[in-house]
C-alpha beads as a LAMMPS data file, in Angstrom:
LAMMPS data file: protein, C-alpha beads

93 atoms
92 bonds

1 atom types
1 bond types

-500.0 500.0 xlo xhi
-500.0 500.0 ylo yhi
-500.0 500.0 zlo zhi

Masses

1 110.0

Atoms # bond

1 1 1 -0.186 -407.739 -59.408
2 1 1 2.493 -410.420 -59.178
3 1 1 2.230 -413.605 -57.110
4 1 1 6.056 -414.270 -56.738
5 1 1 9.025 -412.019 -56.120
6 1 1 10.834 -412.055 -59.517
7 1 1 14.344 -412.532 -57.927
8 1 1 13.191 -415.593 -55.921
9 1 1 11.671 -417.703 -58.951
10 1 1 13.063 -421.058 -59.695
11 1 1 11.679 -423.580 -62.297
12 1 1 11.920 -426.874 -60.496
13 1 1 10.396 -429.209 -62.920
14 1 1 7.330 -430.278 -64.626
15 1 1 4.206 -432.263 -63.517
16 1 1 0.749 -433.124 -64.589
17 1 1 -2.167 -431.475 -62.701
18 1 1 -5.620 -432.768 -63.579
19 1 1 -4.524 -433.996 -66.932
20 1 1 -2.646 -430.628 -67.738
21 1 1 1.120 -430.637 -68.362
22 1 1 2.555 -427.928 -66.035
23 1 1 5.759 -426.205 -65.131
24 1 1 6.479 -426.274 -61.461
25 1 1 7.702 -422.852 -60.224
26 1 1 8.849 -422.045 -56.683
27 1 1 9.537 -418.726 -55.118
28 1 1 8.648 -416.219 -52.366
29 1 1 5.692 -413.889 -52.217
30 1 1 6.514 -410.265 -52.973
31 1 1 8.513 -408.611 -50.217
32 1 1 6.983 -405.177 -50.773
33 1 1 3.677 -406.558 -49.354
34 1 1 5.388 -406.469 -45.931
35 1 1 4.567 -402.812 -45.717
36 1 1 0.860 -403.729 -45.506
37 1 1 1.393 -406.419 -42.974
38 1 1 1.516 -409.451 -45.303
39 1 1 4.486 -411.808 -44.344
40 1 1 6.699 -413.159 -47.140
41 1 1 5.902 -416.946 -47.674
42 1 1 7.419 -419.626 -49.860
43 1 1 5.034 -420.834 -52.666
44 1 1 4.978 -423.403 -55.291
45 1 1 2.805 -422.756 -58.377
46 1 1 2.036 -425.250 -61.117
47 1 1 1.477 -423.351 -64.350
48 1 1 -0.200 -424.906 -67.350
49 1 1 2.078 -425.139 -70.396
50 1 1 -0.837 -424.808 -72.865
51 1 1 -2.132 -421.407 -71.581
52 1 1 0.267 -420.132 -68.927
53 1 1 -2.481 -420.066 -66.183
54 1 1 -1.974 -421.491 -62.647
55 1 1 -3.687 -424.765 -61.911
56 1 1 -2.462 -425.402 -58.312
57 1 1 -0.845 -423.136 -55.751
58 1 1 0.794 -424.577 -52.632
59 1 1 1.852 -422.584 -49.465
60 1 1 3.436 -425.279 -47.440
61 1 1 4.183 -423.172 -44.268
62 1 1 0.691 -421.874 -44.043
63 1 1 -0.964 -425.125 -42.707
64 1 1 -0.135 -426.780 -46.040
65 1 1 -2.588 -424.598 -47.861
66 1 1 -3.325 -425.779 -51.498
67 1 1 -5.474 -423.929 -53.926
68 1 1 -6.598 -425.899 -56.997
69 1 1 -7.970 -424.117 -60.054
70 1 1 -10.241 -426.298 -62.354
71 1 1 -12.158 -425.619 -65.480
72 1 1 -10.276 -422.357 -66.107
73 1 1 -11.606 -420.340 -69.007
74 1 1 -10.232 -417.170 -70.351
75 1 1 -12.190 -414.959 -72.688
76 1 1 -14.999 -417.430 -72.913
77 1 1 -18.346 -416.710 -74.454
78 1 1 -20.587 -414.293 -72.514
79 1 1 -24.316 -414.253 -72.706
80 1 1 -25.279 -410.662 -73.452
81 1 1 -28.559 -410.969 -71.499
82 1 1 -26.675 -411.647 -68.275
83 1 1 -24.782 -408.310 -68.473
84 1 1 -27.310 -406.096 -70.330
85 1 1 -28.167 -403.095 -68.280
86 1 1 -31.844 -402.005 -68.084
87 1 1 -33.072 -398.978 -66.288
88 1 1 -35.516 -399.482 -63.427
89 1 1 -39.067 -399.879 -64.621
90 1 1 -40.186 -396.510 -63.161
91 1 1 -37.288 -394.522 -64.479
92 1 1 -37.895 -391.672 -66.852
93 1 1 -35.866 -391.841 -69.971

Bonds

1 1 1 2
2 1 2 3
3 1 3 4
4 1 4 5
5 1 5 6
6 1 6 7
7 1 7 8
8 1 8 9
9 1 9 10
10 1 10 11
11 1 11 12
12 1 12 13
13 1 13 14
14 1 14 15
15 1 15 16
16 1 16 17
17 1 17 18
18 1 18 19
19 1 19 20
20 1 20 21
21 1 21 22
22 1 22 23
23 1 23 24
24 1 24 25
25 1 25 26
26 1 26 27
27 1 27 28
28 1 28 29
29 1 29 30
30 1 30 31
31 1 31 32
32 1 32 33
33 1 33 34
34 1 34 35
35 1 35 36
36 1 36 37
37 1 37 38
38 1 38 39
39 1 39 40
40 1 40 41
41 1 41 42
42 1 42 43
43 1 43 44
44 1 44 45
45 1 45 46
46 1 46 47
47 1 47 48
48 1 48 49
49 1 49 50
50 1 50 51
51 1 51 52
52 1 52 53
53 1 53 54
54 1 54 55
55 1 55 56
56 1 56 57
57 1 57 58
58 1 58 59
59 1 59 60
60 1 60 61
61 1 61 62
62 1 62 63
63 1 63 64
64 1 64 65
65 1 65 66
66 1 66 67
67 1 67 68
68 1 68 69
69 1 69 70
70 1 70 71
71 1 71 72
72 1 72 73
73 1 73 74
74 1 74 75
75 1 75 76
76 1 76 77
77 1 77 78
78 1 78 79
79 1 79 80
80 1 80 81
81 1 81 82
82 1 82 83
83 1 83 84
84 1 84 85
85 1 85 86
86 1 86 87
87 1 87 88
88 1 88 89
89 1 89 90
90 1 90 91
91 1 91 92
92 1 92 93
C-alpha cells in the first residue's frame, strides 16, 4: 500500500517533529483509489531521517486533518506470554 502517488511526490524541505529530524514530502493520494470512491487529496508527510517512518501526516483540505505518530517502534521486543496460544481448558488434545 502506498500513501502518495509516486508521480506527484516532492521533497519540499526538512523540519523537526517532536525532536526528530524529518524530510517534508508533499504529494497526492493514489489516483487509483478513485475506483473505490476515495477522492484524491493533497497530503504533506514528515518522514524521520533516522528510520524512514512517518511522524506527522497533514491533509489540509480535509478540515486541516493532522495525524501525529509518537513513540513509534518497529520490531520491538514481544512478550511471548501475550501471544502464546493455549487451547480452551475443556479441549481434548
